[in-house]
C-alpha positions, 0 to 999 in steps of 0.5 A, a space after each residue: 220889153 219895155 225898158 225903163 226910163 231915168 225915173 226908174 233909174 232916180 227911183 232906184 239909186 233912191 232906195 239905196 242908203 246914204 245915195 246922194 245925186 248931183 247934177 253937173 250940168 251934162 251928166 249926173 253924178 249919183 253917190 254913195 257917201 263921196 264915192 261914185 257909183 254912177 253917172 246919168 246921161 239925159 240926153 242920151 237915156 243912158 247910165 254909166 254903172 261900176 261893175 266887176 271888168 268880169 260883169 263888165 264884159 260879159 255884158 257887153 258880150 251878151 248885148 252889145 245892143 244894150 250895153 259898151 265898155 264906158 272905162 277901166 278904173 281900178 279892177 272895176 269895168 264900168 259899163 254904159 246903159 241904154 236905159 230903154 233895153 233893159 227891164 226895171 228888175 235887171 236895172 235894180 240889180 245892176 244898180 245895187 251892184 254898182 252902190 255894192 261895189 262902193 258902200 263902206 262895208 257896215 252900209 252894206 252888212 245893214 242893207 244885206 241882199 235887198 234889192 231895190 224894188 
């Protein structure tokens, strides 16, 4: 496994419609419109991504060395992803799903199921 890095995550997120990132000093906030779907911590090479609670639990149970529970909120389970523990195609799926759980319906309809590459 080659794993990913911060550049991979930014490249994938930037391919999705209306994504904005903001540097908050200790972390980057990744949002669609005003709604956050991800965080990136450069010093640790990790991202926090919005997922369903079922997906959060499945990821952590399957690969606890790569994924950990960050928190739950409003019926969603945020998961910390160690970038060096995932391949780019898996990171693309996780990033897309986080975006899709957050984006307005019109953007989701327009994008369809096309993953970032």
